[in-house]
N, C-alpha and C positions, 0 to 999 in steps of 0.2 A: 172841319178842321181849319184853324187859322192859317193865313199865308205864311207866317213865320215858321210854324210847325211843319208845313209842307216843304219849305226850303230845307229845314233841318233833317226831315225824314229822307228827302232826296239825297242830301249829302251823305247820310249814313249808309243808304243803300248803295251809293256809288263807291264808297270806301269798302264796303263788304264785297262788292263785285270785284274790285281791284285786288283784294286779298285773295279771293277765290281763284282768280286768274293766275296770280303769282304762285299760289300753292300748286295749281295744276302744272305750271311750267316747271316746278321743281320735282314733280313726280317722276320717278325712274321705274322702268319696267324691264323685266326679262323678256316678256312676250306681250304684244298688244294686238288685239284683233286677230289672233291666230298667226301672227307674223313675228319672227324674232327681231327684237330691237336691242339685242345684246350679242356679245361674242365672248368666247373663252380663249384665254391666251396662256400658252405654256412656254417655257424657256426653250431656246434652241438646243440647250444641253439637257433637257428633261429626260429623266430615265423612266423605266416602266411604271413605277409607283405614281409619279405625277401625271403621266399620260393616262393611266387607269382612272385616277381621280377626276381628270377632265372629262373622260368618256362617261363616267358615272353621272356627272352633272348634266352633260349633254343628253344622255339617254333618258333620264327621269324627267327633265324639263320637256323633252320631246314626247314622252308617254303621257304626260299630264296635259300638255297644250296642243300637241300635234305639230308643233313648230320645230324647225331644225336650227339649232344654235351652233354656228361653226366653231371648231377648235382650230386655232391659228397659232403659229409660232412667231407672228409679227402682227402688231396692231394694224387694223385697217384704218382708213381715213374717215370712217363714219363717226358722227357725234352720237354715240350710243353708250350703253352700259358695257363696260369692259371688265371682265372677271379674270383676274390674274391668279393663276394656280401655282403655289410653291413658295418656298423660302427665299429664293433668289430675288424675287420682285419686292419682298418686304424688308430685305436686309438693311436698306438705307434709312427708311423712314419709320420703321417699327422695331427698332432695336430694343426698346423697353419691353415690348410684348415678348419678343424672342427670349430676352433675359428672364422674364417671369415664367415662361413655359419651361425653360431649362432643358434638361435631358429627358423629359416626359414625352408622351405622345399626345399631349394637349395641343390646342390650336387657338388661333384667333382669326376673326373676320373683321376687316376694317374697310370703311368707305371714305373716299375722297372725291370731292366735286370740283371740277376745274372751271375756270372762268368761261370757257366756251360751251359749257353745259354738259360736258362729258362726265359721266359718273364712273369712277373706278372702284372696283371691289377687289380686295386682296384676301385670299384664303391661304393660310400658311400655318405650318408648324415647324419645329426645329428638326423633326424627322419626317420622312414622307408619309408614314402612317398617320401622323398628326394632321397633315394636310388633307388626307382622305377623310378623316373624322370631321374636319371642318366643312368639307363639302356636304357630308350627310347632315350635319347640323344646320347648314344654310338651307338645305332643302326642307328640313323639318320645320324651320321657323317661318318659311315663306309659302309653304303649301300644307295640305292636310295629310301628307304621306305618312304611312305607318309600315315599318318593316315587321309585319305581324308574325310570319312563319317562314321557315327555311324553304318551303316549297317554291320552286322557281316559276311556277305557273300561276298559282293563286295566293302566294304568300305575302305579296306587297299590296297594300290597300291605299287607294287615293281617288280623289274626285278629278273630274276633267273640266278644264276651263280654257277659253281662248285668250284670257287676260291674266297675266301673272305679274303683279306689281312687286317691287322690292319693298318689303315691309320691315324686315330686320336684317341688317348687314353690318352690325357694329357690336361685337362681343368677343369675349375671351373665355376659354374653358381650360382649366388645369386640373387633371384628374388627381384624386387623393390616394389612389392605389396604383401600384405598378402593373399588376396583372388583374385582369377582369374577365370573368366568364362563369357560366353555370357549370356545375360538375359534369352534367351529361354531355356537354359539347366537347369535352376532352376526348371522347371516343366517337364523335360524329363523323359521318362520311365527308370527304373533301368538298363535296358539292355544297355544303352548308357554310363554307368559309365566308362567302360574300355576305350572307345574312348576318353572321356573327360580327363581321367587321362593320357593317352598316349600323349595328346596334352598339358600336364602340367596345365590343368585346375583343380582346387581343390575344387570348390564350391559344385559340385555334388558328392555324395557318401562319404562324409567326415566321416560318422558314420559307414562305413563298415570296418571290421577288417583288410582286406587285403590292404586297402589304408591308414591305420592309420599313 
């Protein structure tokens, strides 16, 4: 290979390496190497539904990765991924999304990256049930989890990993129907309420506070 080509090839490889490093620096993770590099934040005024949504996210990330992601009522000083649960955190910057969701139990998940490297993820609906649905969708888009059956022991299927990157955290979902559910769940035992809710069915358990 001629000297000129060697110089050109070296320059190209250097540029590609720089791009790779920059991309790696921008990568955000919920869990890395079995250790939580994220935290879940709920409002100081959070009610039972928002707290339940935060606990669902904490539980399933923990089951999948073995890592404990803390649920906090105030951000820590860590430069990590911060997941904000509930409408209160989105009211200022995501009014357009809230307006589009309207009075439905739809939801949005939005991501903002700060200059200091902090990644902020907002999960919200106009009603608490929408926020809970957003948590379930966030899990589905970033893991292989399937809420397959109502059985509390063997009903949920997922793989295990020590690394959980943030792959999708910028979307909105507005349901086209007010009520959703299979006919048979109308008469199901109360224990199946969680399974129904995780699958975005809302007919069962509508009167339970944590699904309000």
